[in-house]
C-alpha positions as CSV (number, residue, x, y, z in Angstrom):
1,M,17.5,6.8,10.7
2,E,19.8,4.9,13.0
3,S,21.9,1.8,11.7
4,A,22.5,-1.4,13.6
5,R,26.0,0.1,14.2
6,D,24.3,3.2,16.0
7,I,22.1,0.8,18.2
8,E,24.3,-2.2,18.8
9,G,27.7,-0.8,18.5
10,P,30.7,-1.5,16.0
11,W,30.6,-4.8,14.3
12,E,32.7,-7.5,16.1
13,D,33.9,-10.2,13.8
14,P,33.2,-13.7,15.0
15,E,35.8,-16.6,14.8
16,F,33.9,-18.1,11.9
17,E,32.4,-16.9,8.7
18,S,29.0,-17.9,7.1
19,G,26.6,-16.3,4.5
20,L,24.4,-15.0,7.3
21,I,27.4,-13.2,9.0
22,R,28.5,-11.8,5.6
23,R,25.0,-10.4,4.9
24,C,24.6,-8.8,8.5
25,K,28.1,-7.4,8.4
26,K,27.3,-5.8,4.9
27,A,24.0,-4.2,6.3
28,W,25.4,-3.1,9.7
29,D,26.0,0.4,8.7
30,I,22.9,1.0,6.5
31,P,20.1,3.1,8.0
32,I,17.4,0.8,9.1
33,D,14.7,2.4,6.9
34,K,17.1,1.7,3.9
35,L,17.5,-1.9,4.6
36,S,15.9,-4.4,2.2
37,D,12.9,-6.4,3.3
38,E,15.1,-9.5,3.3
39,M,17.7,-7.8,5.8
40,L,14.7,-6.4,8.1
41,A,13.4,-10.0,8.2
42,T,17.0,-11.2,9.0
43,F,17.5,-8.7,11.7
44,L,14.2,-9.6,13.2
45,R,15.2,-13.3,13.2
46,Q,18.5,-12.6,14.7
47,K,17.2,-9.9,17.2
48,I,19.4,-7.2,16.1
49,A,18.5,-3.6,16.7
50,L,15.1,-5.0,17.5
51,D,13.2,-1.9,18.6
52,A,14.1,0.1,15.5
53,V,13.8,-3.0,13.1
54,I,10.2,-3.8,14.6
55,E,9.2,-0.2,13.9
56,E,10.4,-0.2,10.4
57,A,9.0,-3.5,9.6
58,Q,5.5,-2.5,11.0
59,R,5.4,0.5,8.9
60,R,6.1,-1.5,5.6
61,V,3.6,-4.2,6.6
62,E,0.9,-1.7,7.5
63,N,1.5,0.2,4.3
64,Q,2.1,-2.9,2.2
65,N,5.3,-1.4,1.1
66,Y,7.5,-4.3,0.0
67,D,10.5,-4.4,-2.1
68,G,10.4,-8.0,-3.3
69,S,13.7,-8.9,-1.7
70,E,12.2,-11.4,0.8
71,L,13.7,-14.9,0.5
72,H,10.1,-16.3,0.9
73,D,6.9,-14.5,0.4
74,G,5.6,-13.3,3.6
75,E,8.9,-13.6,5.4
76,L,9.0,-10.1,6.8
77,E,5.5,-10.2,8.1
78,R,6.0,-13.7,9.6
79,N,9.3,-12.5,11.3
80,L,7.6,-9.4,12.6
81,R,4.7,-11.4,14.0
82,E,7.1,-13.8,15.7
83,A,9.3,-10.9,17.2
84,L,6.1,-9.3,18.5
85,T,4.7,-12.5,19.9
86,N,8.0,-13.3,21.8
87,R,8.2,-9.8,23.1
88,C,4.7,-10.2,24.6
89,R,5.6,-13.6,26.0
90,G,8.6,-12.0,27.7
91,R,11.1,-14.0,25.6
92,V,12.9,-10.9,24.4
93,T,14.4,-8.6,26.9
94,P,15.9,-5.1,26.4
95,E,19.4,-6.7,26.5
96,D,18.3,-8.9,23.5
97,G,18.0,-6.1,21.2
């Protein structure tokens, strides 16, 4: 499976550093189906590699196949639902992810 790098391109360091940026950078080259639930939820929230991340998140939610890494119980499912709702409402365009 593809990684965020394969879909979004090489990582570009912003001019500032944060915990979120460090986590995303660390996960950038990991195949999406190998990401933790926490990182899938993060990529959903940040609209990173959105189509592929939605597909993997849907698979895990449908199969109730969680790894326990979410920051909050139900985080992956909530972020998936929000991403799908935003897409249906036209808030996410192909350029967004």
